[in-house]
C-alpha positions in Angstrom: 101.0 102.0 100.8 97.3 102.4 101.5 96.0 103.0 104.9 93.3 101.1 106.6 90.5 103.7 105.8 91.5 103.6 102.1 91.5 99.8 102.2 87.9 99.8 103.7 86.6 102.1 101.0 88.1 99.9 98.3 86.7 96.7 99.9 83.3 98.3 99.8 83.7 99.1 96.1 84.8 95.5 95.5 81.7 94.2 97.5 79.3 96.4 95.4 80.9 95.8 92.0 81.8 92.1 92.2 78.6 90.9 94.1 76.7 93.2 91.7 74.8 94.9 94.6 72.5 97.7 93.9 73.3 99.7 97.1 75.1 102.9 98.0 78.4 102.2 99.7 77.7 105.0 102.1 74.7 103.1 103.4 76.9 100.2 104.5 78.2 100.2 108.1 81.9 99.2 108.3 81.2 97.0 111.3 78.0 95.4 110.0 78.1 91.7 109.6 78.4 90.8 106.0 76.3 87.7 106.2 73.5 89.7 107.7 73.8 92.5 105.1 74.2 90.6 102.0 73.4 86.9 102.9 77.0 86.1 102.0 77.2 82.4 100.9 80.3 80.4 99.9 79.9 81.6 96.3 79.8 85.2 97.2 82.8 84.7 99.5 84.8 83.3 96.5 83.8 86.1 94.3 84.7 88.6 97.0 88.1 86.9 97.5 88.9 87.0 93.8 87.8 90.6 93.7 89.9 91.5 96.7 93.0 89.8 95.3 92.7 91.6 92.0 92.0 95.0 93.7 95.0 94.8 96.0 97.3 92.7 93.8 97.7 90.1 96.6 97.0 86.4 97.2 95.1 85.4 100.2 96.4 82.1 101.6 93.6 79.5 102.0 94.3 79.2 105.8 93.2 82.8 106.1 89.8 82.2 104.5 87.9 81.9 107.7 84.5 83.1 109.0 86.4 85.4 111.3 88.1 87.2 108.4 84.9 87.9 106.6 82.9 89.1 109.6 82.7 92.7 108.4 84.6 95.2 106.3 86.9 96.1 109.2 88.1 92.5 109.8 88.7 92.1 106.0 90.6 95.4 106.0 92.9 94.3 108.9 93.8 91.1 107.1 94.3 93.0 103.8 96.7 95.4 105.5 98.7 92.4 106.8 98.9 90.9 103.3 100.0 94.3 101.8 102.6 94.9 104.4 104.0 91.4 103.9 104.1 91.9 100.2 105.9 95.3 100.6 108.5 93.8 103.0 109.3 91.2 100.2 110.1 93.8 97.7 
């Protein structure tokens, strides 16, 4: 089971890969607001959700797709950890 730091690194990789950003992941502050960093719009959020679901082999329920979840990499990682834990408990 991945830990939160590993999840954050993988989320950064998804952000850069799926949003096709030309930026070094080491330059992104984990606590930086995504909308301020990348101008995240609804299309970018959908692309990010799809990328995260594929990366972590999870399904994010629509009720969790909130502005609060996508504030920054840390808030996304906290939610992803919850979904991974829930998936592991089902197995």
